[in-house]
NUBAKE-792277 format. One line per field, with one value per residue: residue number from 1; x, z, y of N, C-alpha, C in turn. Coordinates in steps of 0.2 Angstrom, whole numbers, plus 5000, padded with zeros to 4 digits. Last residue first. Example, Ala and Ser with C-alpha at 12.3 -4.5 7.8 and 13.67 -1.06 7.14 Angstrom:
// NUBAKE-792277
k <- c(2:1) $
nxx <- c(5064:5066) $
nzz <- c(5035:5039) $
nyy <- c(4989:4972) $
caxx <- c(5068:5062) $
cazz <- c(5036:5039) $
cayy <- c(4995:4978) $
cxx <- c(5064:5066) $
czz <- c(5039:5039) $
cyy <- c(5000:4984) $
***
This chain:
// NUBAKE-792277
k <- c(261:260:259:258:257:256:255:254:253:252:251:250:249:248:247:246:245:244:243:242:241:240:239:238:237:236:235:234:233:232:231:230:229:228:227:226:225:224:223:222:221:220:219:218:217:216:215:214:213:212:211:210:209:208:207:206:205:204:203:202:201:200:199:198:197:196:195:194:193:192:191:190:189:188:187:186:185:184:183:182:181:180:179:178:177:176:175:174:173:172:171:170:169:168:167:166:165:164:163:162:161:160:159:158:157:156:155:154:153:152:151:150:149:148:147:146:145:144:143:142:141:140:139:138:137:136:135:134:133:132:131:130:129:128:127:126:125:124:123:122:121:120:119:118:117:116:115:114:113:112:111:110:109:108:107:106:105:104:103:102:101:100:99:98:97:96:95:94:93:92:91:90:89:88:87:86:85:84:83:82:81:80:79:78:77:76:75:74:73:72:71:70:69:68:67:66:65:64:63:62:61:60:59:58:57:56:55:54:53:52:51:50:49:48:47:46:45:44:43:42:41:40:39:38:37:36:35:34:33:32:31:30:29:28:27:26:25:24:23:22:21:20:19:18:17:16:15:14:13:12:11:10:9:8:7:6:5:4:3:2:1) $
nxx <- c(4887:4879:4875:4872:4864:4860:4848:4851:4845:4849:4846:4849:4847:4843:4849:4865:4879:4882:4875:4886:4893:4890:4890:4881:4872:4876:4868:4865:4858:4854:4860:4871:4878:4889:4885:4878:4887:4882:4887:4898:4903:4916:4915:4910:4919:4930:4926:4927:4941:4945:4932:4921:4910:4894:4883:4880:4886:4897:4892:4892:4894:4892:4902:4914:4911:4910:4914:4913:4921:4910:4905:4896:4890:4885:4875:4868:4874:4875:4885:4886:4897:4902:4913:4924:4923:4936:4944:4943:4940:4931:4922:4916:4910:4901:4893:4887:4879:4879:4882:4873:4876:4870:4873:4869:4873:4869:4869:4870:4869:4872:4857:4847:4845:4832:4834:4838:4833:4841:4838:4844:4855:4850:4836:4833:4823:4825:4823:4816:4828:4834:4843:4854:4865:4878:4886:4904:4915:4925:4936:4941:4957:4958:4965:4970:4969:4974:4972:4970:4972:4966:4964:4953:4939:4937:4932:4922:4912:4919:4927:4918:4916:4929:4929:4920:4926:4939:4932:4920:4922:4926:4923:4939:4949:4961:4960:4957:4958:4958:4968:4974:4982:4976:4979:4980:4975:4972:4968:4955:4943:4938:4947:4945:4933:4937:4946:4937:4929:4938:4940:4927:4922:4935:4943:4957:4965:4965:4970:4981:4980:4972:4974:4980:4994:5001:5018:5028:5038:5046:5042:5044:5033:5023:5027:5025:5011:4998:4985:4974:4979:4989:4990:5000:5002:5006:4999:5007:5012:5013:5007:5011:5026:5036:5047:5049:5054:5066:5073:5074:5083:5094:5097:5101:5112:5121:5122:5128:5140:5145:5146:5156:5166) $
nzz <- c(4927:4930:4916:4906:4892:4880:4868:4852:4838:4822:4808:4792:4785:4772:4760:4756:4753:4745:4735:4733:4740:4758:4775:4783:4798:4812:4819:4837:4853:4871:4883:4890:4905:4912:4921:4932:4933:4936:4946:4938:4929:4926:4914:4918:4926:4917:4908:4916:4919:4905:4895:4887:4885:4890:4891:4873:4862:4856:4839:4823:4809:4807:4814:4807:4795:4799:4813:4818:4830:4841:4852:4867:4883:4900:4909:4902:4885:4868:4853:4836:4825:4808:4795:4782:4766:4758:4743:4730:4722:4730:4734:4722:4720:4731:4729:4717:4723:4741:4755:4770:4786:4800:4815:4830:4847:4863:4879:4894:4912:4925:4928:4913:4903:4893:4875:4866:4853:4840:4829:4812:4805:4793:4799:4801:4802:4811:4817:4833:4847:4855:4868:4874:4887:4893:4907:4909:4910:4923:4928:4919:4918:4923:4919:4926:4919:4921:4927:4941:4942:4948:4947:4939:4932:4921:4906:4897:4896:4893:4882:4872:4870:4865:4854:4846:4843:4839:4841:4846:4858:4856:4842:4838:4838:4834:4844:4862:4876:4891:4895:4902:4901:4905:4907:4900:4883:4876:4869:4868:4863:4864:4859:4845:4843:4844:4833:4822:4824:4820:4806:4800:4802:4806:4816:4820:4820:4833:4841:4836:4833:4827:4837:4853:4861:4873:4879:4893:4899:4897:4897:4884:4877:4884:4882:4868:4865:4867:4862:4872:4879:4879:4887:4893:4900:4916:4927:4935:4947:4946:4937:4929:4920:4921:4923:4910:4905:4912:4908:4894:4894:4900:4890:4880:4885:4886:4872:4867:4874:4868:4855:4856:4859) $
nyy <- c(4880:4896:4906:4921:4928:4940:4945:4953:4962:4966:4977:4982:4999:5010:5015:5008:5019:5030:5041:5056:5064:5063:5060:5047:5049:5039:5026:5026:5021:5021:5016:5005:5004:5009:5019:5013:4996:4979:4966:4954:4945:4947:4953:4966:4971:4972:4981:4992:4993:4995:5002:5000:4991:4993:4978:4981:4975:4964:4959:4952:4953:4966:4972:4968:4975:4989:4997:5014:5025:5034:5047:5048:5052:5049:5044:5033:5034:5032:5033:5032:5027:5030:5024:5029:5021:5011:5017:5021:5010:5002:5012:5015:5002:5002:5013:5010:4999:5002:4991:4988:4983:4975:4972:4963:4963:4958:4963:4953:4951:4955:4963:4966:4981:4989:4991:5006:5015:5022:5036:5038:5040:5028:5017:4999:4985:4970:4953:4949:4946:4931:4925:4913:4907:4897:4890:4892:4877:4872:4879:4894:4902:4919:4935:4949:4965:4982:4995:4993:4975:4959:4941:4934:4932:4918:4910:4906:4916:4928:4924:4924:4937:4941:4933:4939:4952:4959:4974:4980:4985:4998:5007:5016:5025:5018:5003:5000:4990:4982:4968:4953:4939:4923:4906:4895:4894:4877:4865:4861:4875:4887:4895:4892:4898:4911:4912:4910:4921:4931:4927:4927:4940:4952:4957:4956:4967:4971:4960:4948:4934:4922:4911:4916:4908:4903:4902:4900:4914:4925:4938:4943:4939:4947:4960:4961:4960:4967:4966:4965:4949:4936:4920:4905:4889:4897:4908:4921:4929:4942:4955:4966:4968:4976:4968:4963:4975:4976:4965:4967:4978:4972:4963:4972:4979:4968:4964:4975:4975:4963:4967:4977:4969) $
caxx <- c(4886:4883:4873:4876:4864:4864:4850:4850:4847:4846:4848:4846:4851:4842:4846:4857:4875:4887:4873:4881:4889:4893:4890:4887:4872:4875:4874:4863:4863:4853:4852:4869:4872:4890:4888:4874:4885:4884:4882:4896:4896:4915:4918:4906:4913:4931:4927:4920:4936:4947:4938:4925:4916:4899:4886:4879:4884:4894:4897:4890:4895:4888:4895:4912:4912:4905:4917:4910:4921:4915:4905:4902:4889:4890:4879:4865:4873:4872:4883:4885:4893:4902:4906:4923:4922:4929:4944:4945:4944:4937:4926:4920:4914:4906:4898:4891:4884:4876:4884:4875:4875:4872:4871:4871:4870:4873:4866:4873:4867:4875:4864:4848:4849:4837:4831:4840:4832:4838:4840:4839:4853:4855:4839:4834:4827:4821:4827:4816:4822:4835:4836:4853:4859:4876:4881:4897:4913:4919:4936:4937:4952:4960:4959:4972:4966:4975:4973:4966:4974:4966:4966:4957:4943:4935:4937:4927:4910:4914:4930:4921:4910:4926:4934:4918:4920:4938:4938:4920:4919:4931:4920:4934:4943:4957:4964:4955:4961:4953:4966:4969:4984:4975:4979:4977:4979:4970:4975:4958:4946:4933:4946:4952:4934:4933:4949:4942:4926:4935:4945:4931:4918:4930:4937:4952:4963:4963:4963:4981:4982:4972:4976:4974:4990:4996:5012:5025:5034:5049:5041:5049:5039:5023:5027:5032:5015:5005:4990:4973:4973:4989:4989:4995:5003:5007:5000:5004:5010:5019:5005:5008:5020:5030:5045:5046:5048:5061:5071:5070:5076:5091:5096:5095:5106:5119:5119:5121:5136:5144:5141:5149:5164) $
cazz <- c(4924:4932:4922:4908:4899:4882:4875:4856:4845:4826:4815:4796:4787:4778:4765:4756:4756:4746:4740:4730:4735:4752:4770:4779:4791:4809:4815:4830:4848:4863:4882:4884:4902:4908:4914:4927:4936:4932:4945:4944:4931:4932:4914:4913:4929:4923:4906:4914:4924:4908:4899:4885:4887:4886:4893:4880:4862:4863:4844:4829:4812:4803:4816:4814:4795:4796:4808:4817:4823:4839:4845:4864:4876:4895:4910:4907:4891:4873:4859:4842:4830:4815:4797:4789:4770:4761:4750:4735:4720:4726:4739:4725:4715:4730:4735:4717:4718:4734:4750:4763:4782:4793:4811:4823:4841:4857:4873:4889:4905:4923:4930:4920:4905:4899:4881:4868:4860:4842:4835:4817:4808:4796:4795:4804:4798:4809:4814:4826:4844:4850:4866:4869:4883:4889:4902:4911:4907:4919:4927:4923:4915:4924:4918:4925:4923:4918:4920:4937:4944:4944:4950:4945:4934:4927:4910:4899:4897:4898:4889:4874:4872:4872:4859:4848:4847:4841:4840:4839:4858:4858:4848:4837:4841:4829:4840:4855:4872:4886:4896:4898:4903:4900:4910:4907:4889:4877:4869:4873:4862:4866:4866:4849:4843:4849:4839:4823:4826:4827:4811:4800:4805:4801:4815:4821:4813:4829:4840:4836:4840:4825:4830:4848:4858:4869:4876:4887:4900:4896:4903:4889:4875:4884:4889:4871:4866:4870:4858:4865:4875:4880:4881:4894:4895:4909:4925:4930:4947:4946:4940:4935:4921:4919:4929:4915:4902:4912:4915:4896:4891:4903:4897:4879:4883:4892:4877:4865:4875:4875:4857:4853:4864) $
cayy <- c(4873:4890:4903:4915:4927:4935:4946:4947:4962:4961:4976:4977:4993:5007:5020:5008:5014:5024:5036:5050:5067:5060:5065:5049:5049:5045:5027:5028:5022:5022:5018:5009:5003:5003:5021:5016:5003:4985:4971:4959:4945:4944:4947:4961:4970:4967:4974:4990:4991:4989:5003:5005:4989:4996:4985:4984:4982:4965:4961:4952:4946:4962:4974:4966:4968:4985:4993:5008:5022:5030:5045:5048:5051:5051:5050:5038:5031:5036:5029:5037:5024:5032:5025:5028:5027:5011:5014:5026:5015:4999:5008:5020:5005:4997:5013:5015:4998:5002:4996:4986:4989:4974:4977:4962:4966:4956:4964:4958:4949:4949:4962:4964:4975:4988:4988:4999:5015:5016:5034:5037:5046:5032:5022:5006:4990:4975:4958:4949:4949:4936:4926:4918:4907:4903:4889:4893:4884:4870:4872:4890:4897:4912:4930:4942:4960:4976:4995:4998:4982:4965:4947:4931:4937:4922:4913:4901:4909:4928:4925:4917:4933:4944:4931:4933:4952:4952:4971:4978:4978:4993:5005:5011:5027:5022:5008:4999:4995:4985:4975:4957:4945:4929:4913:4894:4897:4884:4868:4859:4868:4882:4896:4890:4890:4908:4913:4905:4914:4931:4927:4921:4934:4948:4960:4951:4965:4976:4961:4955:4937:4929:4911:4915:4913:4899:4905:4897:4908:4918:4934:4945:4937:4940:4958:4962:4954:4969:4965:4964:4953:4943:4924:4911:4894:4896:4901:4919:4921:4938:4949:4967:4963:4979:4972:4959:4972:4982:4966:4962:4979:4978:4961:4967:4982:4971:4959:4974:4980:4963:4961:4978:4974) $
cxx <- c(4881:4882:4878:4874:4869:4864:4854:4852:4846:4849:4845:4850:4848:4846:4844:4855:4868:4884:4878:4880:4885:4889:4894:4886:4879:4876:4872:4869:4860:4859:4850:4862:4871:4884:4890:4878:4882:4883:4885:4890:4894:4908:4917:4909:4909:4924:4927:4920:4929:4942:4939:4931:4921:4906:4892:4880:4884:4892:4893:4895:4893:4888:4891:4905:4911:4905:4912:4913:4917:4915:4911:4901:4895:4887:4885:4868:4870:4871:4881:4882:4892:4896:4907:4916:4922:4929:4937:4946:4947:4942:4932:4925:4919:4912:4903:4896:4889:4881:4880:4877:4878:4870:4874:4868:4873:4869:4870:4868:4870:4874:4866:4855:4848:4840:4835:4836:4833:4838:4837:4841:4847:4853:4845:4837:4827:4826:4823:4820:4822:4828:4836:4846:4858:4870:4878:4892:4905:4916:4931:4937:4948:4955:4962:4966:4970:4971:4974:4967:4970:4969:4966:4960:4947:4941:4934:4932:4916:4912:4925:4924:4913:4920:4931:4923:4919:4932:4938:4927:4919:4928:4923:4930:4937:4950:4959:4959:4959:4956:4962:4969:4980:4977:4979:4976:4976:4975:4974:4965:4950:4937:4941:4951:4940:4933:4944:4945:4931:4932:4943:4937:4923:4927:4932:4945:4959:4962:4961:4973:4982:4974:4977:4977:4985:4991:5007:5019:5031:5045:5045:5048:5044:5029:5027:5032:5022:5009:4997:4979:4974:4983:4989:4995:4998:5003:5001:5005:5006:5018:5011:5007:5017:5024:5038:5044:5045:5054:5066:5068:5071:5084:5092:5093:5099:5112:5117:5118:5129:5139:5140:5144:5157) $
czz <- c(4928:4928:4924:4915:4900:4889:4877:4863:4849:4833:4819:4803:4792:4779:4772:4762:4755:4749:4740:4735:4731:4746:4764:4774:4788:4801:4811:4826:4841:4859:4875:4883:4896:4903:4910:4920:4930:4935:4941:4941:4936:4934:4920:4914:4924:4926:4912:4911:4922:4914:4902:4890:4885:4889:4889:4885:4869:4863:4851:4834:4819:4807:4813:4816:4802:4796:4805:4812:4823:4832:4844:4856:4872:4888:4906:4908:4896:4879:4865:4847:4835:4818:4805:4791:4778:4766:4753:4742:4725:4724:4736:4731:4718:4725:4734:4723:4717:4729:4744:4759:4775:4788:4804:4819:4835:4851:4867:4883:4901:4915:4928:4921:4912:4900:4887:4874:4862:4849:4837:4823:4813:4799:4798:4799:4802:4805:4811:4823:4836:4848:4861:4867:4879:4886:4899:4905:4909:4916:4923:4922:4920:4921:4919:4925:4922:4922:4917:4929:4940:4946:4945:4949:4940:4929:4916:4904:4900:4900:4894:4881:4875:4874:4866:4854:4850:4845:4843:4837:4851:4857:4850:4843:4839:4831:4836:4851:4865:4882:4890:4900:4899:4903:4904:4910:4895:4883:4870:4874:4868:4866:4869:4856:4846:4849:4845:4830:4826:4829:4818:4806:4806:4805:4810:4821:4814:4821:4835:4835:4841:4832:4827:4841:4854:4866:4873:4886:4893:4898:4903:4896:4881:4883:4889:4878:4868:4871:4860:4861:4877:4876:4883:4887:4896:4907:4918:4928:4942:4946:4940:4940:4928:4919:4927:4921:4907:4910:4916:4903:4894:4901:4901:4886:4883:4891:4883:4870:4873:4877:4864:4855:4862) $
cyy <- c(4869:4884:4898:4913:4921:4934:4939:4948:4956:4962:4970:4977:4988:5001:5017:5013:5014:5018:5030:5045:5062:5063:5063:5054:5051:5045:5034:5028:5024:5022:5019:5010:5008:5002:5015:5018:5007:4991:4977:4963:4949:4943:4943:4954:4965:4966:4970:4983:4989:4988:4996:5007:4994:4994:4987:4978:4985:4973:4963:4955:4946:4955:4969:4967:4965:4978:4988:5004:5015:5028:5040:5045:5052:5049:5052:5044:5036:5032:5034:5033:5029:5028:5026:5029:5025:5018:5015:5023:5019:5004:5005:5017:5010:4999:5008:5015:5003:5000:4996:4992:4987:4980:4976:4968:4964:4959:4963:4958:4954:4947:4955:4963:4973:4981:4988:4997:5007:5016:5027:5034:5044:5038:5025:5010:4996:4980:4963:4954:4948:4939:4932:4919:4913:4902:4896:4891:4885:4877:4869:4883:4894:4907:4923:4937:4953:4971:4988:4997:4987:4971:4953:4937:4935:4927:4917:4903:4905:4921:4925:4918:4927:4940:4934:4931:4945:4951:4964:4974:4975:4986:4998:5009:5022:5024:5012:5005:4994:4991:4977:4964:4950:4935:4918:4901:4896:4887:4875:4862:4866:4875:4890:4890:4888:4901:4910:4906:4909:4924:4927:4921:4928:4942:4956:4953:4958:4974:4966:4957:4944:4933:4918:4915:4912:4905:4901:4901:4906:4912:4927:4940:4938:4937:4950:4959:4955:4963:4966:4963:4960:4946:4931:4915:4899:4889:4900:4912:4919:4930:4944:4961:4964:4975:4975:4963:4968:4979:4971:4962:4973:4979:4966:4965:4978:4975:4963:4969:4979:4969:4961:4973:4976) $
***
């Protein structure tokens, strides 16, 4: 009796999960971005997940590059069920940044709802070009004005913050401190959490991928709207009784552009 009741509950939960999938014509194998794999398992379709399949821990260079290399291989998902969600108030594009960049090249927006996108694999990937400015130093609390973007392009940033020896010791004993990233757009301003490791390896700084519709505009190469453009950023100074980081940090800005093959 208990087994029969469990089976009924299990079938009900599966039916509810399948009903929550907004697209009924997903081509398998498929993947889910960023981490809602309950829907994937409930679908009953074949999966082709990224090696580091949870975006909130795919923030190191090794893991996010491993994911991007997977997306450039032959055993890849034909479809991706995509939404833009970040945990702990992180700047969203800092989670699995190389995968977001790879999606722009290898996938296109097939269908969308306000909260989710269905990405489909391109027959031939787009050509990507990159033009980088010389690396320069910036200080904590110092505002960096960003160059304007042409529609369809993006600004890739590498921000390398180095710990002092006292900071390394404190990080070992107390854990790393939370760093902030203050972002200003034409009609909004917001403070996010900055992830040092992802920032050093590189991430999509502008347009701001702070929502699924904004990500849809970026991934489709559509004209951006004013709120997508980031005009300036800064890393606020960390309040501490001793210097945990060097006073300045290195910043490299690169313009990315994509064109048909």
